[in-house]
PyMOL CGO cylinders between C-alpha atoms (Angstrom):
from pymol import cmd
from pymol.cgo import CYLINDER

trace = [
    CYLINDER, 22.86, 15.67, -28.30, 22.14, 13.68, -25.34, 0.3, 1, 1, 1, 1, 1, 1,
    CYLINDER, 22.14, 13.68, -25.34, 18.72, 12.69, -23.50, 0.3, 1, 1, 1, 1, 1, 1,
    CYLINDER, 18.72, 12.69, -23.50, 18.45, 13.01, -20.02, 0.3, 1, 1, 1, 1, 1, 1,
    CYLINDER, 18.45, 13.01, -20.02, 21.64, 15.27, -20.53, 0.3, 1, 1, 1, 1, 1, 1,
    CYLINDER, 21.64, 15.27, -20.53, 21.06, 18.15, -22.68, 0.3, 1, 1, 1, 1, 1, 1,
    CYLINDER, 21.06, 18.15, -22.68, 17.41, 17.34, -24.06, 0.3, 1, 1, 1, 1, 1, 1,
    CYLINDER, 17.41, 17.34, -24.06, 14.81, 15.65, -22.14, 0.3, 1, 1, 1, 1, 1, 1,
    CYLINDER, 14.81, 15.65, -22.14, 14.81, 12.09, -21.46, 0.3, 1, 1, 1, 1, 1, 1,
    CYLINDER, 14.81, 12.09, -21.46, 11.40, 10.00, -21.46, 0.3, 1, 1, 1, 1, 1, 1,
    CYLINDER, 11.40, 10.00, -21.46, 10.90, 11.62, -18.16, 0.3, 1, 1, 1, 1, 1, 1,
    CYLINDER, 10.90, 11.62, -18.16, 11.18, 14.91, -19.19, 0.3, 1, 1, 1, 1, 1, 1,
    CYLINDER, 11.18, 14.91, -19.19, 14.55, 15.41, -17.22, 0.3, 1, 1, 1, 1, 1, 1,
    CYLINDER, 14.55, 15.41, -17.22, 17.71, 17.00, -18.28, 0.3, 1, 1, 1, 1, 1, 1,
    CYLINDER, 17.71, 17.00, -18.28, 21.32, 17.73, -16.81, 0.3, 1, 1, 1, 1, 1, 1,
    CYLINDER, 21.32, 17.73, -16.81, 21.01, 14.94, -14.93, 0.3, 1, 1, 1, 1, 1, 1,
    CYLINDER, 21.01, 14.94, -14.93, 24.39, 14.55, -15.16, 0.3, 1, 1, 1, 1, 1, 1,
    CYLINDER, 24.39, 14.55, -15.16, 25.61, 17.79, -13.26, 0.3, 1, 1, 1, 1, 1, 1,
    CYLINDER, 25.61, 17.79, -13.26, 23.94, 15.75, -9.46, 0.3, 1, 1, 1, 1, 1, 1,
    CYLINDER, 23.94, 15.75, -9.46, 26.27, 15.55, -7.23, 0.3, 1, 1, 1, 1, 1, 1,
    CYLINDER, 26.27, 15.55, -7.23, 28.99, 18.13, -8.44, 0.3, 1, 1, 1, 1, 1, 1,
    CYLINDER, 28.99, 18.13, -8.44, 28.38, 20.55, -6.18, 0.3, 1, 1, 1, 1, 1, 1,
    CYLINDER, 28.38, 20.55, -6.18, 28.22, 18.74, -3.31, 0.3, 1, 1, 1, 1, 1, 1,
    CYLINDER, 28.22, 18.74, -3.31, 30.64, 20.59, -0.29, 0.3, 1, 1, 1, 1, 1, 1,
    CYLINDER, 30.64, 20.59, -0.29, 29.78, 18.51, 3.06, 0.3, 1, 1, 1, 1, 1, 1,
    CYLINDER, 29.78, 18.51, 3.06, 32.91, 16.43, 2.97, 0.3, 1, 1, 1, 1, 1, 1,
    CYLINDER, 32.91, 16.43, 2.97, 36.44, 18.27, 2.41, 0.3, 1, 1, 1, 1, 1, 1,
    CYLINDER, 36.44, 18.27, 2.41, 38.19, 15.17, 2.00, 0.3, 1, 1, 1, 1, 1, 1,
    CYLINDER, 38.19, 15.17, 2.00, 35.72, 14.33, -1.07, 0.3, 1, 1, 1, 1, 1, 1,
    CYLINDER, 35.72, 14.33, -1.07, 36.41, 16.53, -3.97, 0.3, 1, 1, 1, 1, 1, 1,
    CYLINDER, 36.41, 16.53, -3.97, 34.00, 15.20, -7.18, 0.3, 1, 1, 1, 1, 1, 1,
    CYLINDER, 34.00, 15.20, -7.18, 35.50, 15.18, -10.63, 0.3, 1, 1, 1, 1, 1, 1,
    CYLINDER, 35.50, 15.18, -10.63, 33.31, 14.17, -12.90, 0.3, 1, 1, 1, 1, 1, 1,
    CYLINDER, 33.31, 14.17, -12.90, 29.63, 12.36, -13.31, 0.3, 1, 1, 1, 1, 1, 1,
    CYLINDER, 29.63, 12.36, -13.31, 28.70, 10.36, -16.18, 0.3, 1, 1, 1, 1, 1, 1,
    CYLINDER, 28.70, 10.36, -16.18, 25.17, 9.20, -17.12, 0.3, 1, 1, 1, 1, 1, 1,
    CYLINDER, 25.17, 9.20, -17.12, 25.30, 5.27, -17.52, 0.3, 1, 1, 1, 1, 1, 1,
    CYLINDER, 25.30, 5.27, -17.52, 21.30, 4.91, -18.24, 0.3, 1, 1, 1, 1, 1, 1,
    CYLINDER, 21.30, 4.91, -18.24, 18.32, 6.13, -17.24, 0.3, 1, 1, 1, 1, 1, 1,
    CYLINDER, 18.32, 6.13, -17.24, 15.82, 4.58, -19.27, 0.3, 1, 1, 1, 1, 1, 1,
    CYLINDER, 15.82, 4.58, -19.27, 13.67, 5.40, -16.17, 0.3, 1, 1, 1, 1, 1, 1,
    CYLINDER, 13.67, 5.40, -16.17, 15.74, 5.63, -12.99, 0.3, 1, 1, 1, 1, 1, 1,
    CYLINDER, 15.74, 5.63, -12.99, 19.00, 6.86, -13.38, 0.3, 1, 1, 1, 1, 1, 1,
    CYLINDER, 19.00, 6.86, -13.38, 23.07, 5.17, -13.22, 0.3, 1, 1, 1, 1, 1, 1,
    CYLINDER, 23.07, 5.17, -13.22, 25.40, 7.23, -12.60, 0.3, 1, 1, 1, 1, 1, 1,
    CYLINDER, 25.40, 7.23, -12.60, 29.40, 6.87, -12.51, 0.3, 1, 1, 1, 1, 1, 1,
    CYLINDER, 29.40, 6.87, -12.51, 31.02, 9.42, -10.31, 0.3, 1, 1, 1, 1, 1, 1,
    CYLINDER, 31.02, 9.42, -10.31, 34.63, 10.05, -9.95, 0.3, 1, 1, 1, 1, 1, 1,
    CYLINDER, 34.63, 10.05, -9.95, 36.14, 11.48, -7.16, 0.3, 1, 1, 1, 1, 1, 1,
    CYLINDER, 36.14, 11.48, -7.16, 39.34, 12.64, -5.08, 0.3, 1, 1, 1, 1, 1, 1,
    CYLINDER, 39.34, 12.64, -5.08, 39.14, 11.01, -1.48, 0.3, 1, 1, 1, 1, 1, 1,
    CYLINDER, 39.14, 11.01, -1.48, 41.14, 11.91, 1.17, 0.3, 1, 1, 1, 1, 1, 1,
    CYLINDER, 41.14, 11.91, 1.17, 42.62, 8.65, 3.32, 0.3, 1, 1, 1, 1, 1, 1,
    CYLINDER, 42.62, 8.65, 3.32, 42.80, 8.91, 6.96, 0.3, 1, 1, 1, 1, 1, 1,
    CYLINDER, 42.80, 8.91, 6.96, 46.50, 8.96, 6.54, 0.3, 1, 1, 1, 1, 1, 1,
    CYLINDER, 46.50, 8.96, 6.54, 46.17, 11.98, 4.63, 0.3, 1, 1, 1, 1, 1, 1,
    CYLINDER, 46.17, 11.98, 4.63, 46.69, 10.62, 1.20, 0.3, 1, 1, 1, 1, 1, 1,
    CYLINDER, 46.69, 10.62, 1.20, 44.53, 11.16, -1.79, 0.3, 1, 1, 1, 1, 1, 1,
    CYLINDER, 44.53, 11.16, -1.79, 43.00, 8.95, -3.81, 0.3, 1, 1, 1, 1, 1, 1,
    CYLINDER, 43.00, 8.95, -3.81, 40.77, 9.08, -7.64, 0.3, 1, 1, 1, 1, 1, 1,
    CYLINDER, 40.77, 9.08, -7.64, 37.87, 6.57, -7.32, 0.3, 1, 1, 1, 1, 1, 1,
    CYLINDER, 37.87, 6.57, -7.32, 34.63, 5.78, -9.14, 0.3, 1, 1, 1, 1, 1, 1,
    CYLINDER, 34.63, 5.78, -9.14, 31.42, 4.56, -8.02, 0.3, 1, 1, 1, 1, 1, 1,
    CYLINDER, 31.42, 4.56, -8.02, 28.63, 3.44, -9.79, 0.3, 1, 1, 1, 1, 1, 1,
    CYLINDER, 28.63, 3.44, -9.79, 25.08, 4.73, -7.77, 0.3, 1, 1, 1, 1, 1, 1,
    CYLINDER, 25.08, 4.73, -7.77, 21.67, 4.11, -8.94, 0.3, 1, 1, 1, 1, 1, 1,
    CYLINDER, 21.67, 4.11, -8.94, 19.26, 6.64, -8.25, 0.3, 1, 1, 1, 1, 1, 1,
    CYLINDER, 19.26, 6.64, -8.25, 15.30, 5.75, -8.10, 0.3, 1, 1, 1, 1, 1, 1,
    CYLINDER, 15.30, 5.75, -8.10, 14.03, 8.06, -6.47, 0.3, 1, 1, 1, 1, 1, 1,
    CYLINDER, 14.03, 8.06, -6.47, 13.28, 8.12, -2.19, 0.3, 1, 1, 1, 1, 1, 1,
    CYLINDER, 13.28, 8.12, -2.19, 10.31, 5.68, -0.69, 0.3, 1, 1, 1, 1, 1, 1,
    CYLINDER, 10.31, 5.68, -0.69, 7.91, 4.88, 1.68, 0.3, 1, 1, 1, 1, 1, 1,
    CYLINDER, 7.91, 4.88, 1.68, 7.07, 1.95, 3.90, 0.3, 1, 1, 1, 1, 1, 1,
    CYLINDER, 7.07, 1.95, 3.90, 4.10, 1.74, 6.75, 0.3, 1, 1, 1, 1, 1, 1,
    CYLINDER, 4.10, 1.74, 6.75, 3.52, -1.62, 9.35, 0.3, 1, 1, 1, 1, 1, 1,
    CYLINDER, 3.52, -1.62, 9.35, -0.06, -1.70, 8.81, 0.3, 1, 1, 1, 1, 1, 1,
    CYLINDER, -0.06, -1.70, 8.81, -0.93, -3.24, 12.86, 0.3, 1, 1, 1, 1, 1, 1,
    CYLINDER, -0.93, -3.24, 12.86, -3.92, -4.01, 14.37, 0.3, 1, 1, 1, 1, 1, 1,
    CYLINDER, -3.92, -4.01, 14.37, -2.87, -4.38, 18.38, 0.3, 1, 1, 1, 1, 1, 1,
    CYLINDER, -2.87, -4.38, 18.38, -6.02, -5.57, 19.61, 0.3, 1, 1, 1, 1, 1, 1,
    CYLINDER, -6.02, -5.57, 19.61, -6.32, -8.11, 17.59, 0.3, 1, 1, 1, 1, 1, 1,
    CYLINDER, -6.32, -8.11, 17.59, -2.24, -8.54, 17.65, 0.3, 1, 1, 1, 1, 1, 1,
    CYLINDER, -2.24, -8.54, 17.65, -2.11, -8.86, 13.74, 0.3, 1, 1, 1, 1, 1, 1,
    CYLINDER, -2.11, -8.86, 13.74, -0.02, -7.24, 11.27, 0.3, 1, 1, 1, 1, 1, 1,
    CYLINDER, -0.02, -7.24, 11.27, -1.55, -6.50, 7.79, 0.3, 1, 1, 1, 1, 1, 1,
    CYLINDER, -1.55, -6.50, 7.79, 1.43, -6.64, 4.57, 0.3, 1, 1, 1, 1, 1, 1,
    CYLINDER, 1.43, -6.64, 4.57, 1.25, -8.02, 1.25, 0.3, 1, 1, 1, 1, 1, 1,
    CYLINDER, 1.25, -8.02, 1.25, 2.26, -10.71, -1.27, 0.3, 1, 1, 1, 1, 1, 1,
    CYLINDER, 2.26, -10.71, -1.27, 3.88, -9.60, -4.90, 0.3, 1, 1, 1, 1, 1, 1,
    CYLINDER, 3.88, -9.60, -4.90, 6.01, -10.64, -7.31, 0.3, 1, 1, 1, 1, 1, 1,
    CYLINDER, 6.01, -10.64, -7.31, 9.80, -9.54, -7.60, 0.3, 1, 1, 1, 1, 1, 1,
    CYLINDER, 9.80, -9.54, -7.60, 11.99, -10.32, -10.69, 0.3, 1, 1, 1, 1, 1, 1,
    CYLINDER, 11.99, -10.32, -10.69, 15.29, -9.17, -8.80, 0.3, 1, 1, 1, 1, 1, 1,
    CYLINDER, 15.29, -9.17, -8.80, 14.63, -11.59, -5.67, 0.3, 1, 1, 1, 1, 1, 1,
    CYLINDER, 14.63, -11.59, -5.67, 13.40, -14.44, -8.29, 0.3, 1, 1, 1, 1, 1, 1,
    CYLINDER, 13.40, -14.44, -8.29, 16.91, -13.98, -10.49, 0.3, 1, 1, 1, 1, 1, 1,
    CYLINDER, 16.91, -13.98, -10.49, 18.73, -13.47, -7.24, 0.3, 1, 1, 1, 1, 1, 1,
    CYLINDER, 18.73, -13.47, -7.24, 17.27, -17.23, -5.65, 0.3, 1, 1, 1, 1, 1, 1,
    CYLINDER, 17.27, -17.23, -5.65, 13.94, -16.39, -4.59, 0.3, 1, 1, 1, 1, 1, 1,
    CYLINDER, 13.94, -16.39, -4.59, 12.16, -19.61, -5.22, 0.3, 1, 1, 1, 1, 1, 1,
    CYLINDER, 12.16, -19.61, -5.22, 9.31, -18.26, -6.93, 0.3, 1, 1, 1, 1, 1, 1,
    CYLINDER, 9.31, -18.26, -6.93, 10.24, -14.49, -6.61, 0.3, 1, 1, 1, 1, 1, 1,
    CYLINDER, 10.24, -14.49, -6.61, 6.58, -13.69, -4.30, 0.3, 1, 1, 1, 1, 1, 1,
    CYLINDER, 6.58, -13.69, -4.30, 7.72, -11.77, -1.58, 0.3, 1, 1, 1, 1, 1, 1,
    CYLINDER, 7.72, -11.77, -1.58, 5.94, -10.86, 1.58, 0.3, 1, 1, 1, 1, 1, 1,
    CYLINDER, 5.94, -10.86, 1.58, 6.29, -7.05, 2.63, 0.3, 1, 1, 1, 1, 1, 1,
    CYLINDER, 6.29, -7.05, 2.63, 4.88, -4.30, 4.18, 0.3, 1, 1, 1, 1, 1, 1,
    CYLINDER, 4.88, -4.30, 4.18, 3.24, -1.65, 2.28, 0.3, 1, 1, 1, 1, 1, 1,
    CYLINDER, 3.24, -1.65, 2.28, 5.81, 0.87, 0.50, 0.3, 1, 1, 1, 1, 1, 1,
    CYLINDER, 5.81, 0.87, 0.50, 6.18, 2.84, -2.77, 0.3, 1, 1, 1, 1, 1, 1,
    CYLINDER, 6.18, 2.84, -2.77, 8.47, 5.36, -4.28, 0.3, 1, 1, 1, 1, 1, 1,
    CYLINDER, 8.47, 5.36, -4.28, 7.64, 9.30, -3.18, 0.3, 1, 1, 1, 1, 1, 1,
    CYLINDER, 7.64, 9.30, -3.18, 7.20, 10.03, -7.15, 0.3, 1, 1, 1, 1, 1, 1,
    CYLINDER, 7.20, 10.03, -7.15, 7.09, 14.07, -5.83, 0.3, 1, 1, 1, 1, 1, 1,
    CYLINDER, 7.09, 14.07, -5.83, 5.15, 13.81, -2.70, 0.3, 1, 1, 1, 1, 1, 1,
    CYLINDER, 5.15, 13.81, -2.70, 5.83, 14.32, 1.15, 0.3, 1, 1, 1, 1, 1, 1,
    CYLINDER, 5.83, 14.32, 1.15, 6.73, 11.14, 2.44, 0.3, 1, 1, 1, 1, 1, 1,
    CYLINDER, 6.73, 11.14, 2.44, 3.56, 11.15, 4.81, 0.3, 1, 1, 1, 1, 1, 1,
    CYLINDER, 3.56, 11.15, 4.81, 1.33, 11.56, 1.47, 0.3, 1, 1, 1, 1, 1, 1,
    CYLINDER, 1.33, 11.56, 1.47, 3.19, 9.06, -0.35, 0.3, 1, 1, 1, 1, 1, 1,
    CYLINDER, 3.19, 9.06, -0.35, 2.52, 6.06, 2.28, 0.3, 1, 1, 1, 1, 1, 1,
    CYLINDER, 2.52, 6.06, 2.28, -0.80, 7.09, 2.62, 0.3, 1, 1, 1, 1, 1, 1,
    CYLINDER, -0.80, 7.09, 2.62, -1.22, 6.91, -1.38, 0.3, 1, 1, 1, 1, 1, 1,
    CYLINDER, -1.22, 6.91, -1.38, 0.22, 3.88, -0.94, 0.3, 1, 1, 1, 1, 1, 1,
    CYLINDER, 0.22, 3.88, -0.94, -1.59, 1.89, 2.15, 0.3, 1, 1, 1, 1, 1, 1,
    CYLINDER, -1.59, 1.89, 2.15, -4.82, 2.46, -0.20, 0.3, 1, 1, 1, 1, 1, 1,
    CYLINDER, -4.82, 2.46, -0.20, -3.21, 1.31, -3.33, 0.3, 1, 1, 1, 1, 1, 1,
    CYLINDER, -3.21, 1.31, -3.33, -1.82, -1.74, -2.14, 0.3, 1, 1, 1, 1, 1, 1,
    CYLINDER, -1.82, -1.74, -2.14, -4.12, -2.89, 0.56, 0.3, 1, 1, 1, 1, 1, 1,
    CYLINDER, -4.12, -2.89, 0.56, -7.28, -0.53, 0.25, 0.3, 1, 1, 1, 1, 1, 1,
    CYLINDER, -7.28, -0.53, 0.25, -6.85, 0.62, 3.84, 0.3, 1, 1, 1, 1, 1, 1,
    CYLINDER, -6.85, 0.62, 3.84, -7.20, 4.51, 4.33, 0.3, 1, 1, 1, 1, 1, 1,
    CYLINDER, -7.20, 4.51, 4.33, -5.31, 5.18, 7.12, 0.3, 1, 1, 1, 1, 1, 1,
    CYLINDER, -5.31, 5.18, 7.12, -4.84, 8.43, 9.53, 0.3, 1, 1, 1, 1, 1, 1,
    CYLINDER, -4.84, 8.43, 9.53, -1.51, 10.28, 10.52, 0.3, 1, 1, 1, 1, 1, 1,
    CYLINDER, -1.51, 10.28, 10.52, 0.96, 7.50, 10.32, 0.3, 1, 1, 1, 1, 1, 1,
    CYLINDER, 0.96, 7.50, 10.32, 3.46, 7.44, 12.93, 0.3, 1, 1, 1, 1, 1, 1,
    CYLINDER, 3.46, 7.44, 12.93, 7.30, 8.24, 11.91, 0.3, 1, 1, 1, 1, 1, 1,
    CYLINDER, 7.30, 8.24, 11.91, 9.33, 5.35, 12.64, 0.3, 1, 1, 1, 1, 1, 1,
    CYLINDER, 9.33, 5.35, 12.64, 12.74, 6.33, 11.31, 0.3, 1, 1, 1, 1, 1, 1,
    CYLINDER, 12.74, 6.33, 11.31, 14.10, 6.73, 8.07, 0.3, 1, 1, 1, 1, 1, 1,
    CYLINDER, 14.10, 6.73, 8.07, 17.58, 5.11, 6.96, 0.3, 1, 1, 1, 1, 1, 1,
    CYLINDER, 17.58, 5.11, 6.96, 19.48, 4.55, 3.27, 0.3, 1, 1, 1, 1, 1, 1,
    CYLINDER, 19.48, 4.55, 3.27, 18.42, 1.08, 2.59, 0.3, 1, 1, 1, 1, 1, 1,
    CYLINDER, 18.42, 1.08, 2.59, 21.75, 0.03, 0.30, 0.3, 1, 1, 1, 1, 1, 1,
    CYLINDER, 21.75, 0.03, 0.30, 24.09, 3.02, 0.60, 0.3, 1, 1, 1, 1, 1, 1,
    CYLINDER, 24.09, 3.02, 0.60, 26.35, 1.12, -0.94, 0.3, 1, 1, 1, 1, 1, 1,
    CYLINDER, 26.35, 1.12, -0.94, 25.10, 1.72, -4.34, 0.3, 1, 1, 1, 1, 1, 1,
    CYLINDER, 25.10, 1.72, -4.34, 20.91, 3.08, -3.81, 0.3, 1, 1, 1, 1, 1, 1,
    CYLINDER, 20.91, 3.08, -3.81, 20.58, 5.98, -3.19, 0.3, 1, 1, 1, 1, 1, 1,
    CYLINDER, 20.58, 5.98, -3.19, 17.33, 5.86, -1.97, 0.3, 1, 1, 1, 1, 1, 1,
    CYLINDER, 17.33, 5.86, -1.97, 16.15, 6.66, 1.74, 0.3, 1, 1, 1, 1, 1, 1,
    CYLINDER, 16.15, 6.66, 1.74, 13.12, 5.20, 2.59, 0.3, 1, 1, 1, 1, 1, 1,
    CYLINDER, 13.12, 5.20, 2.59, 10.68, 6.46, 5.25, 0.3, 1, 1, 1, 1, 1, 1,
    CYLINDER, 10.68, 6.46, 5.25, 9.23, 4.10, 7.93, 0.3, 1, 1, 1, 1, 1, 1,
    CYLINDER, 9.23, 4.10, 7.93, 5.77, 4.45, 9.33, 0.3, 1, 1, 1, 1, 1, 1,
    CYLINDER, 5.77, 4.45, 9.33, 3.22, 2.60, 11.82, 0.3, 1, 1, 1, 1, 1, 1,
    CYLINDER, 3.22, 2.60, 11.82, -0.38, 2.81, 11.46, 0.3, 1, 1, 1, 1, 1, 1,
    CYLINDER, -0.38, 2.81, 11.46, -3.64, 1.34, 13.03, 0.3, 1, 1, 1, 1, 1, 1,
    CYLINDER, -3.64, 1.34, 13.03, -5.58, -0.42, 10.79, 0.3, 1, 1, 1, 1, 1, 1,
    CYLINDER, -5.58, -0.42, 10.79, -9.50, -1.44, 11.01, 0.3, 1, 1, 1, 1, 1, 1,
    CYLINDER, -9.50, -1.44, 11.01, -9.83, -5.23, 9.52, 0.3, 1, 1, 1, 1, 1, 1,
    CYLINDER, -9.83, -5.23, 9.52, -13.63, -4.57, 8.74, 0.3, 1, 1, 1, 1, 1, 1,
    CYLINDER, -13.63, -4.57, 8.74, -13.01, -0.85, 6.56, 0.3, 1, 1, 1, 1, 1, 1,
    CYLINDER, -13.01, -0.85, 6.56, -11.00, -0.87, 3.73, 0.3, 1, 1, 1, 1, 1, 1,
    CYLINDER, -11.00, -0.87, 3.73, -11.69, 1.60, 0.40, 0.3, 1, 1, 1, 1, 1, 1,
    CYLINDER, -11.69, 1.60, 0.40, -12.31, -1.40, -1.99, 0.3, 1, 1, 1, 1, 1, 1,
    CYLINDER, -12.31, -1.40, -1.99, -12.80, -4.67, -2.22, 0.3, 1, 1, 1, 1, 1, 1,
    CYLINDER, -12.80, -4.67, -2.22, -11.22, -6.07, -5.63, 0.3, 1, 1, 1, 1, 1, 1,
    CYLINDER, -11.22, -6.07, -5.63, -10.76, -9.70, -6.93, 0.3, 1, 1, 1, 1, 1, 1,
    CYLINDER, -10.76, -9.70, -6.93, -8.02, -9.60, -8.33, 0.3, 1, 1, 1, 1, 1, 1,
    CYLINDER, -8.02, -9.60, -8.33, -5.74, -7.89, -5.91, 0.3, 1, 1, 1, 1, 1, 1,
    CYLINDER, -5.74, -7.89, -5.91, -4.77, -4.36, -5.23, 0.3, 1, 1, 1, 1, 1, 1,
    CYLINDER, -4.77, -4.36, -5.23, -1.97, -2.25, -7.04, 0.3, 1, 1, 1, 1, 1, 1,
    CYLINDER, -1.97, -2.25, -7.04, -2.08, -0.15, -10.22, 0.3, 1, 1, 1, 1, 1, 1,
    CYLINDER, -2.08, -0.15, -10.22, -2.86, -1.90, -13.10, 0.3, 1, 1, 1, 1, 1, 1,
    CYLINDER, -2.86, -1.90, -13.10, -1.07, 0.38, -15.52, 0.3, 1, 1, 1, 1, 1, 1,
    CYLINDER, -1.07, 0.38, -15.52, 1.74, -0.15, -13.67, 0.3, 1, 1, 1, 1, 1, 1,
    CYLINDER, 1.74, -0.15, -13.67, 1.61, -4.03, -14.00, 0.3, 1, 1, 1, 1, 1, 1,
    CYLINDER, 1.61, -4.03, -14.00, 0.68, -4.43, -9.87, 0.3, 1, 1, 1, 1, 1, 1,
    CYLINDER, 0.68, -4.43, -9.87, -0.32, -7.36, -9.10, 0.3, 1, 1, 1, 1, 1, 1,
    CYLINDER, -0.32, -7.36, -9.10, -0.60, -7.29, -5.01, 0.3, 1, 1, 1, 1, 1, 1,
    CYLINDER, -0.60, -7.29, -5.01, -2.23, -9.19, -2.72, 0.3, 1, 1, 1, 1, 1, 1,
    CYLINDER, -2.23, -9.19, -2.72, -3.03, -8.56, 1.11, 0.3, 1, 1, 1, 1, 1, 1,
    CYLINDER, -3.03, -8.56, 1.11, -1.47, -11.34, 3.76, 0.3, 1, 1, 1, 1, 1, 1,
    CYLINDER, -1.47, -11.34, 3.76, -2.83, -11.21, 7.50, 0.3, 1, 1, 1, 1, 1, 1,
    CYLINDER, -2.83, -11.21, 7.50, -1.27, -12.37, 9.89, 0.3, 1, 1, 1, 1, 1, 1,
    CYLINDER, -1.27, -12.37, 9.89, -0.84, -12.64, 14.18, 0.3, 1, 1, 1, 1, 1, 1,
    CYLINDER, -0.84, -12.64, 14.18, 2.20, -11.07, 14.57, 0.3, 1, 1, 1, 1, 1, 1,
    CYLINDER, 2.20, -11.07, 14.57, 3.83, -13.84, 16.56, 0.3, 1, 1, 1, 1, 1, 1,
    CYLINDER, 3.83, -13.84, 16.56, 3.41, -15.45, 13.46, 0.3, 1, 1, 1, 1, 1, 1,
    CYLINDER, 3.41, -15.45, 13.46, 4.84, -12.88, 11.55, 0.3, 1, 1, 1, 1, 1, 1,
    CYLINDER, 4.84, -12.88, 11.55, 8.43, -12.65, 13.73, 0.3, 1, 1, 1, 1, 1, 1,
    CYLINDER, 8.43, -12.65, 13.73, 8.49, -16.55, 13.32, 0.3, 1, 1, 1, 1, 1, 1,
    CYLINDER, 8.49, -16.55, 13.32, 8.23, -16.05, 9.72, 0.3, 1, 1, 1, 1, 1, 1,
    CYLINDER, 8.23, -16.05, 9.72, 11.46, -13.68, 9.87, 0.3, 1, 1, 1, 1, 1, 1,
    CYLINDER, 11.46, -13.68, 9.87, 13.16, -17.10, 11.75, 0.3, 1, 1, 1, 1, 1, 1,
    CYLINDER, 13.16, -17.10, 11.75, 11.75, -19.60, 9.13, 0.3, 1, 1, 1, 1, 1, 1,
    CYLINDER, 11.75, -19.60, 9.13, 12.76, -17.03, 6.05, 0.3, 1, 1, 1, 1, 1, 1,
    CYLINDER, 12.76, -17.03, 6.05, 9.67, -17.01, 4.82, 0.3, 1, 1, 1, 1, 1, 1,
    CYLINDER, 9.67, -17.01, 4.82, 9.42, -13.22, 5.48, 0.3, 1, 1, 1, 1, 1, 1,
    CYLINDER, 9.42, -13.22, 5.48, 12.62, -12.34, 3.79, 0.3, 1, 1, 1, 1, 1, 1,
    CYLINDER, 12.62, -12.34, 3.79, 12.34, -8.15, 2.83, 0.3, 1, 1, 1, 1, 1, 1,
    CYLINDER, 12.34, -8.15, 2.83, 14.35, -6.20, 4.51, 0.3, 1, 1, 1, 1, 1, 1,
    CYLINDER, 14.35, -6.20, 4.51, 12.03, -3.30, 5.27, 0.3, 1, 1, 1, 1, 1, 1,
    CYLINDER, 12.03, -3.30, 5.27, 9.49, -5.43, 6.75, 0.3, 1, 1, 1, 1, 1, 1,
    CYLINDER, 9.49, -5.43, 6.75, 11.95, -7.68, 8.92, 0.3, 1, 1, 1, 1, 1, 1,
    CYLINDER, 11.95, -7.68, 8.92, 12.53, -3.77, 10.50, 0.3, 1, 1, 1, 1, 1, 1,
    CYLINDER, 12.53, -3.77, 10.50, 9.28, -2.69, 10.69, 0.3, 1, 1, 1, 1, 1, 1,
    CYLINDER, 9.28, -2.69, 10.69, 8.22, -6.22, 12.48, 0.3, 1, 1, 1, 1, 1, 1,
    CYLINDER, 8.22, -6.22, 12.48, 11.43, -5.92, 15.36, 0.3, 1, 1, 1, 1, 1, 1,
    CYLINDER, 11.43, -5.92, 15.36, 10.67, -2.35, 15.67, 0.3, 1, 1, 1, 1, 1, 1,
    CYLINDER, 10.67, -2.35, 15.67, 6.93, -3.29, 16.42, 0.3, 1, 1, 1, 1, 1, 1,
    CYLINDER, 6.93, -3.29, 16.42, 8.30, -6.04, 18.72, 0.3, 1, 1, 1, 1, 1, 1,
    CYLINDER, 8.30, -6.04, 18.72, 10.82, -3.81, 20.73, 0.3, 1, 1, 1, 1, 1, 1,
    CYLINDER, 10.82, -3.81, 20.73, 9.12, -0.09, 21.07, 0.3, 1, 1, 1, 1, 1, 1,
    CYLINDER, 9.12, -0.09, 21.07, 6.13, -0.36, 18.64, 0.3, 1, 1, 1, 1, 1, 1,
    CYLINDER, 6.13, -0.36, 18.64, 2.44, -1.57, 19.59, 0.3, 1, 1, 1, 1, 1, 1,
    CYLINDER, 2.44, -1.57, 19.59, 3.24, -5.43, 20.55, 0.3, 1, 1, 1, 1, 1, 1,
    CYLINDER, 3.24, -5.43, 20.55, 6.30, -4.57, 22.92, 0.3, 1, 1, 1, 1, 1, 1,
    CYLINDER, 6.30, -4.57, 22.92, 6.38, -6.16, 26.08, 0.3, 1, 1, 1, 1, 1, 1,
    CYLINDER, 6.38, -6.16, 26.08, 5.59, -3.40, 29.20, 0.3, 1, 1, 1, 1, 1, 1,
    CYLINDER, 5.59, -3.40, 29.20, 8.79, -3.39, 30.85, 0.3, 1, 1, 1, 1, 1, 1,
    CYLINDER, 8.79, -3.39, 30.85, 8.67, -3.25, 34.98, 0.3, 1, 1, 1, 1, 1, 1,
    CYLINDER, 8.67, -3.25, 34.98, 7.48, -0.81, 37.35, 0.3, 1, 1, 1, 1, 1, 1,
    CYLINDER, 7.48, -0.81, 37.35, 8.98, 2.12, 37.85, 0.3, 1, 1, 1, 1, 1, 1,
    CYLINDER, 8.98, 2.12, 37.85, 10.27, 1.78, 41.61, 0.3, 1, 1, 1, 1, 1, 1,
    CYLINDER, 10.27, 1.78, 41.61, 8.76, 4.76, 44.12, 0.3, 1, 1, 1, 1, 1, 1,
    CYLINDER, 8.76, 4.76, 44.12, 10.75, 7.75, 43.79, 0.3, 1, 1, 1, 1, 1, 1,
    CYLINDER, 10.75, 7.75, 43.79, 11.74, 8.18, 47.68, 0.3, 1, 1, 1, 1, 1, 1,
]
cmd.load_cgo(trace, "trace")
């Protein structure tokens, strides 16, 4: 009996080795086997499949996928003051892979944990920044690292009022039971863009949201007036 397969793992899951076996959307892919390598909290799988190449020949392939669930992120902005509200927190994977101190400046984000994306990001914005947001504006949904991670991230934007928060805390935001210790960082929008160029903002989702805000979002430059129709 194996936890996560035929008996519940510590999150109560079974049948984790059946994920992806019944996919039929691509006739050039035939899934042969799925092995669960780890399911301590998230799930690491090794999938064996046959793949038909463009020249018609088939090959047997294996890939590992890391399944941590889908997530959502939001850029909190104040167009009148031309500011954005970001977070700063310690990220161990970045720290062990070359970041000087592991303290990343990021847009608020979190996993869906069974909630709809909009509901999840309203929850995460309150937990990580103390701000209640209205209906967030959908921006796009993307695969963040499709070579190995299954996660889809739902991107949103929402205005915030700098004088209104849900809670005021002395020691940081986040869920203490999950080890979170999150500080908020309010920045002029132009300074945040400059921090991308300098490398002080190195988080992909945050860079994508800031660039969207400059190109199509609340801080875009107005285009030239339309020519009158003759």
